[in-house]
Rosetta silent file (secondary structure, phi, psi, omega in degrees, C-alpha in Angstrom):
SEQUENCE: MSDISLTEWVGYLASLVLMISFLMKNINTLRIINSIGAILFVVYGILLVTSWPIIITNTFILGVNIYYLTKHYRSN
SCORE:     score description
SCORE:     0.000 S_00000001
   1 L     0.000  150.181 -175.736    0.000    0.000    0.000 S_00000001
   2 L   -79.944  163.607  179.714    1.219    3.520   -0.713 S_00000001
   3 L   -95.340   20.973 -179.180    2.344    6.062    1.827 S_00000001
   4 L   -83.314  127.808 -177.806    0.008    8.753    0.502 S_00000001
   5 L   -80.042  166.457  176.520   -2.151   10.264    3.239 S_00000001
   6 H   -58.139  -40.896  179.416   -5.844   11.075    2.995 S_00000001
   7 H   -58.657  -45.893  178.724   -4.932   14.754    2.907 S_00000001
   8 H   -64.049  -39.936  178.163   -2.698   14.235   -0.120 S_00000001
   9 H   -60.144  -42.526  178.574   -5.395   12.194   -1.873 S_00000001
  10 H   -62.695  -41.872  177.674   -7.874   15.038   -1.393 S_00000001
  11 H   -62.812  -43.394  177.764   -5.293   17.466   -2.833 S_00000001
  12 H   -65.156  -42.340  178.939   -4.635   15.248   -5.854 S_00000001
  13 H   -63.159  -43.563  178.294   -8.372   14.751   -6.440 S_00000001
  14 H   -59.937  -43.657  178.991   -8.975   18.501   -6.181 S_00000001
  15 H   -63.022  -43.493 -179.913   -6.211   19.152   -8.722 S_00000001
  16 H   -62.789  -46.350  179.995   -7.595   16.527  -11.095 S_00000001
  17 H   -62.599  -41.493  178.174  -11.151   17.888  -10.903 S_00000001
  18 H   -61.695  -44.589  178.979   -9.861   21.416  -11.466 S_00000001
  19 H   -63.582  -41.582  179.049   -7.862   20.325  -14.527 S_00000001
  20 H   -62.753  -36.537 -178.559  -10.862   18.442  -15.931 S_00000001
  21 H   -59.647  -34.001 -178.514  -13.027   21.541  -15.504 S_00000001
  22 L   -77.384   -4.728  174.792  -10.831   23.464  -17.938 S_00000001
  23 L   -89.373   -7.017 -177.471  -11.461   20.849  -20.630 S_00000001
  24 L   -76.051  138.745  176.388  -15.173   21.724  -20.700 S_00000001
  25 L   -86.358  -34.299 -179.678  -16.509   23.664  -23.689 S_00000001
  26 L   -82.451  124.194 -175.832  -19.707   24.761  -21.961 S_00000001
  27 H   -62.845  -34.148  179.295  -18.986   27.580  -19.488 S_00000001
  28 H   -69.498  -40.125  175.889  -21.725   26.449  -17.085 S_00000001
  29 H   -63.846  -41.410  177.092  -20.367   22.912  -16.964 S_00000001
  30 H   -58.209  -46.683 -177.919  -16.899   24.361  -16.419 S_00000001
  31 H   -65.499  -37.155  179.633  -18.170   26.453  -13.498 S_00000001
  32 H   -67.046  -48.692 -179.036  -19.980   23.505  -11.895 S_00000001
  33 H   -68.162  -38.330  177.301  -16.999   21.155  -12.104 S_00000001
  34 H   -62.631  -35.992  177.417  -14.623   23.954  -11.119 S_00000001
  35 H   -64.255  -39.529  176.756  -16.805   24.578   -8.052 S_00000001
  36 H   -62.171  -43.059  176.689  -16.449   20.941   -7.030 S_00000001
  37 H   -61.746  -41.134  179.212  -12.675   21.324   -7.351 S_00000001
  38 H   -63.807  -41.287  177.439  -12.778   24.511   -5.270 S_00000001
  39 H   -61.597  -44.266  178.459  -14.779   22.745   -2.545 S_00000001
  40 H   -62.457  -37.425  177.896  -12.237   19.915   -2.515 S_00000001
  41 H   -68.092  -34.414  175.481   -9.425   22.474   -2.241 S_00000001
  42 H   -63.866  -44.712  177.048  -11.165   24.125    0.727 S_00000001
  43 H   -60.640  -43.500  177.836  -11.376   20.703    2.390 S_00000001
  44 H   -59.150  -44.960  178.494   -7.705   20.143    1.518 S_00000001
  45 H   -61.414  -37.145  177.146   -6.787   23.489    3.085 S_00000001
  46 H   -69.179  -42.196  179.735   -8.650   22.527    6.249 S_00000001
  47 H   -65.595  -23.316  177.143   -6.990   19.095    6.351 S_00000001
  48 L   -79.265   17.728 -176.201   -3.597   20.805    6.132 S_00000001
  49 L    62.796   54.033  174.009   -4.409   22.183    9.582 S_00000001
  50 L    64.202   82.952  172.203   -5.845   25.379    8.168 S_00000001
  51 L   -96.157   94.843 -173.640   -3.913   26.644    5.185 S_00000001
  52 H   -59.433  -39.248  178.392   -5.564   30.052    4.839 S_00000001
  53 H   -59.010  -40.278  178.907   -4.189   30.938    1.380 S_00000001
  54 H   -68.875  -43.944 -178.064   -5.752   27.773   -0.085 S_00000001
  55 H   -65.649  -47.623 -177.334   -9.019   28.238    1.806 S_00000001
  56 H   -64.626  -47.589 -178.127   -9.428   31.949    0.994 S_00000001
  57 H   -60.750  -45.919 -176.078   -8.547   31.627   -2.701 S_00000001
  58 H   -77.308  -26.529  172.312  -10.848   28.681   -3.335 S_00000001
  59 H   -66.713  -40.175  175.997  -13.704   30.144   -1.303 S_00000001
  60 H   -62.161  -47.729  179.184  -13.447   33.223   -3.536 S_00000001
  61 H   -59.447  -43.271  177.898  -13.416   31.057   -6.694 S_00000001
  62 H   -61.015  -43.596  178.422  -16.441   29.137   -5.417 S_00000001
  63 H   -61.363  -42.679  178.337  -18.270   32.398   -4.714 S_00000001
  64 H   -63.186  -44.959  179.102  -17.563   33.727   -8.215 S_00000001
  65 H   -61.649  -43.970  179.311  -18.778   30.474   -9.787 S_00000001
  66 H   -63.634  -41.625  178.874  -21.957   30.494   -7.699 S_00000001
  67 H   -57.794  -52.090 -176.473  -22.591   34.157   -8.589 S_00000001
  68 H   -70.708  -34.240  175.689  -22.328   33.579  -12.340 S_00000001
  69 H   -66.551  -42.192  178.265  -24.267   30.296  -12.273 S_00000001
  70 H   -62.581  -45.674  179.209  -27.057   31.947  -10.269 S_00000001
  71 H   -59.777  -43.006  179.887  -27.077   34.909  -12.656 S_00000001
  72 H   -64.420  -48.114 -175.567  -27.250   32.566  -15.654 S_00000001
  73 H   -73.119  -25.652  176.065  -30.060   30.378  -14.319 S_00000001
  74 H   -75.356  -27.857 -179.541  -32.142   33.359  -13.139 S_00000001
  75 H   -78.834  -14.537 -179.371  -31.967   34.948  -16.595 S_00000001
  76 L   -90.214    0.000    0.000  -33.396   31.800  -18.234 S_00000001
């Protein structure tokens, strides 16, 4: 079995989800998948015994994604 901790797995998963989000052609799909990556990065920042730069940056990204998704779905 590998020596990779749960914290590292969450970080790798967050990175993978974030990278996949940038392969999306539809901006709404990109924002949804990117939001999942941001949530995973917030969890990762918490698991690192509170890494504020990671938590603050990804909370901001999540907020921006939620704002634009809400704006899009309310206009339809």
